[in-house]
C-alpha positions in Angstrom: 32.0 -16.5 93.0 31.6 -18.9 90.1 31.3 -22.7 90.3 32.2 -25.3 87.8 29.3 -26.9 86.0 26.9 -24.0 86.8 24.6 -23.1 83.9 24.1 -19.5 82.9 21.8 -17.8 80.3 23.7 -15.2 78.3 22.4 -13.4 75.2 19.6 -15.9 74.8 21.9 -19.0 75.0 22.6 -21.5 77.7 26.3 -22.0 78.7 27.9 -24.4 81.1 31.1 -23.4 83.0 33.7 -26.0 82.3 36.8 -24.5 83.9 37.8 -21.3 85.8 41.3 -19.9 85.3 42.6 -16.5 86.4 40.7 -13.7 84.7 38.9 -16.1 82.3 36.1 -18.7 82.3 35.9 -21.7 79.9 32.3 -22.5 78.9 30.3 -24.3 76.2 27.0 -23.7 74.5 24.5 -26.4 75.8 22.3 -26.5 72.7 24.5 -25.9 69.7 25.1 -29.3 67.9 28.7 -28.3 66.9 29.7 -26.3 70.0 33.2 -26.3 71.3 34.7 -24.8 74.6 35.1 -21.0 74.3 36.6 -18.4 76.6 35.0 -15.3 78.2 36.5 -12.8 80.6 35.3 -12.9 84.1 34.7 -9.1 84.2 32.5 -9.4 81.1 30.3 -12.0 82.7 30.1 -10.1 86.0 29.1 -6.9 84.1 26.4 -8.8 82.2 25.0 -10.3 85.4 24.9 -6.8 87.1 23.2 -5.4 84.0 20.6 -8.1 84.0 21.8 -9.6 80.7 23.0 -12.9 82.3 21.6 -15.1 85.1 22.2 -18.5 86.6 19.5 -21.1 85.6 18.6 -24.6 86.5 20.8 -27.3 85.0 18.7 -29.2 82.5 20.9 -32.3 82.8 21.0 -32.4 86.6 19.2 -35.7 86.8 21.7 -37.6 84.7 24.1 -38.0 87.6 21.4 -39.9 89.5 20.9 -42.6 86.9 21.8 -46.1 88.1 23.1 -48.1 85.2 22.6 -51.9 85.3 25.9 -53.8 85.6 26.7 -55.4 82.2 24.0 -53.4 80.3 24.5 -51.8 76.9 24.3 -48.4 78.5 27.2 -49.2 80.8 29.3 -50.6 78.0 28.8 -47.6 75.8 29.4 -45.2 78.6 32.7 -46.9 79.7 33.8 -47.2 76.1 33.2 -43.5 75.4 35.0 -42.5 78.6 38.0 -44.6 77.6 38.1 -42.9 74.2 38.0 -39.3 75.3 39.9 -39.7 78.6 43.1 -38.2 77.1 41.3 -35.2 75.8 39.1 -34.3 78.8 41.9 -34.8 81.4 44.3 -32.4 79.6 44.5 -29.0 81.3 44.4 -27.1 78.0 41.6 -28.9 76.3 40.0 -25.5 75.5 43.0 -24.5 73.3 42.0 -25.5 69.6 45.6 -26.4 68.7 46.2 -28.6 71.8 42.8 -30.2 71.3 43.6 -31.0 67.6 46.8 -32.7 68.5 45.1 -34.7 71.3 42.4 -35.9 68.9 45.0 -37.1 66.4 46.7 -39.2 69.1 43.3 -40.6 70.1 42.5 -41.6 66.5 45.8 -43.5 66.3 45.3 -45.3 69.6 41.6 -46.3 69.3 41.2 -46.4 65.5 38.2 -44.1 65.5 37.1 -40.9 63.7 37.2 -37.2 64.4 33.4 -37.1 64.4 33.1 -39.7 67.1 35.7 -38.1 69.4 34.1 -34.6 69.1 30.6 -36.0 69.5 31.6 -37.8 72.7 33.6 -34.9 74.1 30.9 -32.4 73.3 28.3 -34.7 75.0 30.5 -35.0 78.1 31.0 -31.2 78.4 27.4 -30.2 77.7 25.8 -32.6 80.0 27.7 -32.1 83.2 31.2 -33.5 82.9 30.3 -36.8 84.5 30.6 -40.4 83.2 26.8 -40.7 83.1 26.8 -37.8 80.6 27.8 -40.4 77.9 24.8 -42.7 78.6 22.8 -43.1 75.4 19.4 -41.3 75.5 17.3 -44.4 74.5 14.2 -42.7 75.8 14.4 -40.3 72.8 14.7 -43.2 70.3 11.8 -44.5 68.1 9.5 -41.5 68.4 7.3 -43.3 70.9 3.7 -42.1 70.8 4.2 -40.2 67.5 1.7 -41.1 64.9 3.2 -42.4 61.6 1.6 -41.0 58.4 1.2 -43.5 55.6 1.4 -42.1 52.1 1.5 -44.6 49.3 2.9 -47.6 51.1 1.8 -49.8 54.0 3.6 -49.1 57.2 5.6 -51.9 59.0 7.7 -54.7 57.7 6.7 -56.4 54.4 5.0 -59.8 54.4 7.1 -62.9 53.9 4.7 -65.8 53.9 1.2 -64.4 53.7 -0.3 -63.4 50.3 -0.8 -59.9 49.2 0.8 -56.6 50.3 -1.6 -55.7 53.1 -3.9 -52.8 53.7 -2.8 -49.2 54.0 -4.5 -47.8 57.2 -5.7 -44.4 56.1 -8.1 -42.0 57.8 -11.2 -43.8 56.4 -10.0 -47.2 57.9 -9.1 -45.5 61.2 -12.6 -44.1 61.3 -14.0 -47.6 60.9 -11.6 -48.9 63.6 -12.8 -46.2 66.0 -16.5 -46.9 65.3 -16.1 -50.6 66.3 -13.8 -49.9 69.2 -16.2 -47.4 70.7 -19.2 -49.8 70.1 -17.7 -53.1 71.3 -14.4 -52.5 73.3 -15.1 -49.3 75.3 -18.3 -50.6 76.9 -19.2 -52.4 80.1 -19.9 -55.6 78.1 -16.1 -56.3 78.0 -16.1 -57.9 74.6 -12.8 -59.3 73.5 -10.5 -57.8 70.9 -11.2 -60.7 68.5 -14.9 -60.1 68.8 -14.6 -56.4 68.0 -12.3 -57.2 65.0 -14.8 -59.7 63.6 -17.5 -57.0 63.7 -15.1 -54.7 62.0 -14.3 -57.3 59.3 -18.0 -57.8 58.7 -18.5 -54.0 58.3 -15.5 -53.7 56.0 -16.7 -56.6 53.8 -20.1 -54.9 53.6 -18.6 -51.6 52.5 -15.9 -53.0 50.2 -17.2 -56.4 48.9 -14.6 -56.6 46.1 -11.6 -56.4 48.5 -9.8 -59.8 48.8 -9.2 -61.2 52.3 -5.5 -60.7 52.0 -6.0 -56.9 51.7 -8.3 -56.4 54.6 -6.7 -54.7 57.7 -5.4 -57.4 60.0 -6.2 -57.9 63.6 -2.7 -56.7 64.5 -3.3 -53.4 62.8 -6.6 -53.2 64.6 -4.9 -53.9 67.9 -2.1 -51.4 67.2 -4.6 -48.7 66.6 -6.5 -49.5 69.7 -3.5 -49.5 72.0 -2.1 -46.3 70.4 -5.3 -44.2 70.4 -6.7 -45.4 73.8 -4.4 -45.5 76.8 -4.6 -48.3 79.3 -6.3 -46.0 81.9 -8.9 -45.0 79.4 -9.6 -48.6 78.4 -9.9 -49.6 82.1 -12.2 -46.8 82.9 -14.5 -47.4 79.9 -14.7 -51.2 80.4 -15.3 -51.2 84.2 -18.5 -50.4 86.0 -18.1 -47.0 87.7 -19.0 -48.4 91.1 -16.5 -51.2 90.9 -13.9 -48.9 89.5 -14.3 -46.4 92.4 -14.4 -49.2 95.0 -11.7 -51.6 93.8 -9.6 -50.1 91.1 -9.1 -46.4 91.4 -5.8 -45.1 92.7 -5.5 -44.4 96.4 -4.0 -41.1 97.7 -3.9 -41.7 101.4 -5.0 -43.9 104.3 -7.9 -43.4 106.7 -5.5 -42.2 109.3 -5.0 -38.9 107.5 -8.6 -38.0 108.1 -8.7 -38.4 111.9 -6.8 -36.7 114.7 -7.1 -39.3 117.4 -9.5 -41.6 119.2 -13.2 -40.6 118.8 -12.5 -38.5 115.7 -14.6 -40.8 113.7 -16.5 -44.0 114.4 -17.6 -46.4 111.6 -20.8 -48.4 112.0 -22.1 -51.2 109.8 -24.1 -54.4 109.9 -23.9 -57.8 108.4 -25.6 -61.2 108.6 -23.4 -63.7 110.4 -22.4 -66.8 108.4 -23.8 -69.2 111.0 -27.2 -70.6 112.0 -28.3 -70.5 115.6 -30.8 -72.4 117.7 -33.3 -71.3 120.3 -32.2 -70.7 123.9 -35.3 -72.5 125.1 -35.4 -75.4 122.6 -32.2 -76.4 120.9 -34.1 -78.5 118.4 -35.5 -75.3 116.9 -33.3 -73.6 114.4 -33.9 -69.9 114.6 -31.8 -68.5 111.8 -28.8 -66.3 111.1 -28.2 -63.3 113.5 -27.5 -59.7 112.6 -24.2 -58.3 113.8 -23.7 -54.6 114.2 -20.1 -53.3 114.9 -18.9 -49.8 115.7 -15.1 -49.3 115.2 -12.8 -46.3 116.0 -10.8 -45.3 112.9 -7.7 -44.1 114.6 -7.0 -46.9 117.0 -9.0 -49.7 115.2 -10.8 -50.4 118.5 -14.1 -52.1 118.3 -16.1 -49.8 120.6 -19.6 -51.2 120.3 -21.7 -54.0 119.0 -25.2 -55.5 118.7 -26.1 -59.1 118.1 -29.7 -60.2 117.5 -32.3 -61.5 115.1 -33.8 -58.1 114.1 -32.9 -56.9 110.6 -30.5 -54.0 110.2 -32.5 -50.8 111.0 -32.3 -47.7 113.1 -33.5 -49.5 116.1 -30.7 -52.0 116.1 -28.1 -49.4 115.1 -29.3 -47.4 118.1 -28.5 -50.2 120.4 -25.0 -50.6 119.0 -24.3 -46.9 119.3 -25.5 -46.9 122.9 -23.1 -49.7 123.7 -20.3 -47.8 121.9 -20.7 -44.6 124.0 -21.3 -46.1 127.5 -19.5 -48.3 130.0 -19.3 -52.0 129.0 -18.1 -53.6 132.2 -21.6 -54.7 133.3 -22.5 -55.8 129.8 -19.5 -58.1 129.6 -20.2 -59.4 133.1 -23.6 -60.7 131.9 -21.8 -63.0 129.5 -19.1 -64.2 131.8 -16.3 -61.8 131.2 -14.8 -60.0 134.2 -13.2 -56.9 132.8 -12.2 -53.5 134.2 -12.8 -50.1 132.8 -9.2 -50.0 131.5 -9.8 -53.1 129.4 -12.5 -51.4 127.3 -12.1 -47.6 128.0 -14.2 -46.5 125.1 -16.8 -44.2 126.9 -18.0 -40.9 125.5 -19.3 -39.2 122.4 -17.3 -39.3 119.1 -16.9 -36.3 116.8 -18.4 -38.1 113.8 -20.2 -41.3 113.0 -19.7 -42.7 109.5 -22.5 -45.0 108.2 -23.8 -46.1 104.8 -27.0 -44.7 103.2 -29.3 -46.8 105.4 -30.4 -46.6 109.0 -28.6 -43.4 109.8 -29.9 -41.5 106.8 -33.0 -39.9 108.1 -34.7 -37.7 110.7 -34.4 -40.2 113.5 -30.7 -39.6 114.1 -31.1 -35.8 114.2 -31.6 -35.7 117.9 -28.2 -37.2 118.5 -26.7 -34.8 115.9 -28.2 -31.6 117.2 -28.3 -32.3 121.0 -24.8 -33.6 121.3 -23.0 -32.0 118.3 -22.1 -35.3 116.7 -21.5 -35.1 112.9 -23.3 -37.8 111.0 -21.6 -38.8 107.7 -23.0 -41.1 105.1 -21.1 -42.9 102.3 -22.1 -43.1 98.7 -24.1 -46.1 97.6 -22.2 -49.4 97.1 -19.0 -47.9 98.5 -18.0 -50.2 101.3 -14.4 -49.2 100.8 -15.2 -45.9 102.5 -15.7 -47.8 105.8 -12.7 -50.0 105.5 -12.0 -50.5 109.3 -15.4 -52.0 110.2 -15.8 -53.8 106.9 -12.5 -55.6 107.4 -13.3 -56.6 110.9 -16.5 -58.3 109.8 -14.3 -60.7 107.9 -11.8 -61.0 110.7 -14.3 -61.8 113.5 -16.1 -64.4 111.4 -12.9 -66.1 110.4 -12.1 -66.7 114.0 -15.2 -68.7 114.9 -16.2 -70.4 111.6 -13.5 -73.1 111.7 -14.8 -74.3 115.2 -18.5 -73.7 114.9 -21.2 -76.0 113.5 -24.0 -74.7 111.3 -21.7 -72.4 109.4 -23.0 -71.3 106.0 -21.4 -73.1 103.1 -20.7 -71.7 99.6 -23.1 -74.1 97.9 -26.6 -74.2 99.5 -27.9 -77.1 97.3 -26.9 -80.4 98.7 -26.1 -83.5 96.6 -28.2 -86.6 96.8 -27.6 -88.1 100.2 -25.7 -85.1 101.4 -26.1 -83.2 104.7 -27.8 -79.8 105.1 -25.4 -77.6 107.0 -28.3 -75.7 108.6 -29.3 -78.9 110.5 -25.8 -78.9 112.2 -26.5 -75.7 114.1 -25.9 -76.0 117.9 -25.0 -72.5 119.1 -27.6 -70.3 120.8 -27.7 -66.6 120.6 -26.3 -66.3 124.1 -23.3 -68.5 123.3 -22.8 -66.7 120.1 -22.7 -63.4 121.9 -20.1 -64.8 124.3 -17.9 -65.9 121.3 -18.2 -62.4 119.6 -17.5 -60.5 122.8 -14.4 -62.7 123.5 -13.2 -62.1 119.9 -13.7 -58.4 120.3 -11.7 -58.3 123.6 -8.9 -60.4 122.1 -8.8 -58.0 119.1 -8.8 -54.8 121.3 -6.2 -56.1 123.8 -3.7 -58.1 121.8 -4.2 -57.9 118.0 -1.1 -56.7 116.2 -1.9 -54.2 113.4 0.9 -55.1 111.0 -0.2 -52.7 108.3 -1.0 -49.7 110.5 0.0 -46.3 109.1 2.1 -45.0 112.0 2.1 -41.2 112.3 5.5 -39.4 112.5 5.0 -38.3 116.1 4.2 -41.8 117.4 7.1 -43.3 119.4 8.8 -46.2 117.6 8.3 -48.5 120.6 4.5 -47.9 120.8 2.9 -51.4 120.3 0.5 -51.3 117.3 -2.3 -52.8 119.4 -5.7 -51.1 119.5 -5.8 -50.6 123.3 -2.3 -49.0 123.2 -3.1 -46.8 120.3 -6.3 -45.7 122.0 -4.6 -44.8 125.3 -1.7 -43.0 123.5 -4.2 -41.0 121.4 -6.2 -40.0 124.4 -3.1 -38.9 126.2 -1.3 -37.1 123.4 -4.0 -36.1 120.9 -7.6 -35.5 121.9 -7.9 -36.0 125.7 -11.0 -37.6 127.2 -14.1 -37.9 125.0 -17.1 -35.7 125.9 -19.2 -37.4 128.5 -23.0 -37.4 128.8 -25.4 -39.2 131.1 -26.5 -42.6 129.9 -30.2 -41.7 130.4 -29.9 -38.6 128.2 -28.0 -40.5 125.5 -30.5 -43.3 125.6 -33.4 -41.0 125.1 -31.7 -39.1 122.3 -31.1 -42.5 120.5 -34.6 -43.8 120.9 -36.7 -43.9 117.7 -39.2 -41.1 117.5 -42.8 -40.9 116.2 -45.7 -38.5 116.2 -48.3 -39.3 118.9 -51.9 -37.9 119.0 -53.4 -36.4 122.1 -57.1 -36.9 123.0 -59.2 -37.1 126.2 -58.1 -40.8 126.3 -54.4 -40.0 126.5 -51.4 -40.1 124.2 -51.8 -42.6 121.4 -49.1 -44.4 119.4 -49.4 -47.8 117.6 -53.0 -48.1 118.9 -51.9 -47.9 122.6 -52.8 -45.1 125.0 -50.3 -43.6 127.5 -50.9 -41.4 130.5 -48.6 -39.2 132.6 -48.9 -36.8 135.5 -48.3 -33.7 133.3 -51.3 -34.5 131.1 -53.6 -34.5 134.1 -52.0 -31.3 135.6 -52.6 -29.4 132.4 -56.2 -30.5 132.3 -55.9 -32.1 128.9 -57.9 -35.2 129.9 -61.1 -33.3 130.4 -63.9 -34.4 128.0 -65.0 -30.9 127.0 -64.7 -29.3 123.6 -63.7 -26.0 125.2 -60.5 -27.6 126.6 -57.5 -26.4 124.5 -54.8 -29.0 124.1 -52.2 -29.8 121.5 -53.1 -32.4 118.9 -49.7 -34.0 118.4 -46.6 -34.7 120.4 -43.2 -35.9 119.3 -42.4 -39.0 121.5 -39.6 -41.4 121.8 -40.3 -45.1 122.4 -38.2 -48.1 123.3 -39.0 -51.1 121.0 -38.0 -53.5 123.8 -40.3 -51.9 126.4 -43.9 -51.0 125.4 -44.7 -49.9 129.0 -43.5 -46.3 128.7 -42.6 -43.6 126.3 -40.6 -40.4 126.5 -42.0 -37.0 125.5 
């Protein structure tokens, strides 16, 4: 019924059961500084439990047995020495008998040349804290009153001076107030002033307030530093001295990985753009340097697959993002064939609509993307400003893909643009065309998807241990065991939904956008082209247009 070392609350006190003998229980008060083992009848404790006057409680010293003591440390030496002293007492069957205990203590004093107080203190500590050797480990964490503010009265705190002149300043409430003023003004700001600078400002202020005080009696920089570190924790210092954007992006504590936010392939795509670190030349005239291309990438969060891309000379915009998303959601076999890569559907199986698309506050923040959102139930998510860390998968691959071609390509952007006298301009070394650059990027994407080992991938608990951490294998496993096939739509419907939209005006000359008139059969059938004021026709139409083909629009 009862177990040794259990802790019970009885009559407002905590007791530990040390030994159980027929009809009796030996226990000791956990909190009394001079407690000794005492005896209680089993029936009395059982009656108290049934009456609700006693109950078992959690052992407050349960964690002591888990402490790992360093070999050869002071803690180990004191623990082993204490056990050696009280071993004769705690190993005796009748240690609870005061007369037997007294005689055993006398023998210990003769053997170890110690005192009554030491023996009883060690034995009491052993019994109260769980009857394990670790119970005798000194509680150094309770030493020194760490974090407790010392109150100075008539004498300066700390050791007295040996070599410097004077006694030193007594840091009272008034000086602490001056400390705090200068710390808040110079240390806890984004300017990141040094401690020495803040102390010099304090010293100037102190001299101005107390001009008759000698330099030896001014609070020292060590007192200033002690107050700063005592009153302002490291986290508070870091938060106050760091730009909030940088703190949120690079310093804040992380609670999970991106895998905890997705179920499987297609749960979330990340899209972003960057300017490639290489200059390209014209396809028609290699002597003409065109500039640096824009790269759009779309990546699946769960599998790390690069599912879509765009490479061209247009700036990052909705139009270019639309082309990258169209590639991400459609078959890419024919696209790769145009650039010399013969692949099958199984080599790049990313076809279909994702559940969500995560982008920054740029091209996908507006009304243009609403057609994709409402027509196909795709959730559009936007990150906070300057928070590239919220799209870690696609942001990291930008660095990876450029690191693969930069060592072998010419015309790569250098860190220093200005050239020394007689030096070469790296822009003049450009030799790659946009077509060749696309071939390189597509090859890099295929290599990444089919063979790149994700050494830091956060493997879920239900994933088999022999599953290769390669994007294509993660995608196929996730499709089979998590989400099934992605939702499919026709390429034409998807393309029209992604096209940018604008308001067109209707007149007897046709539909007009960007100064160009368009005609269609439906306009004539409705009679809207008749040049009569009595003809009723709508004034405006919402139309979608393809920036690469001005010959037709979609209504």
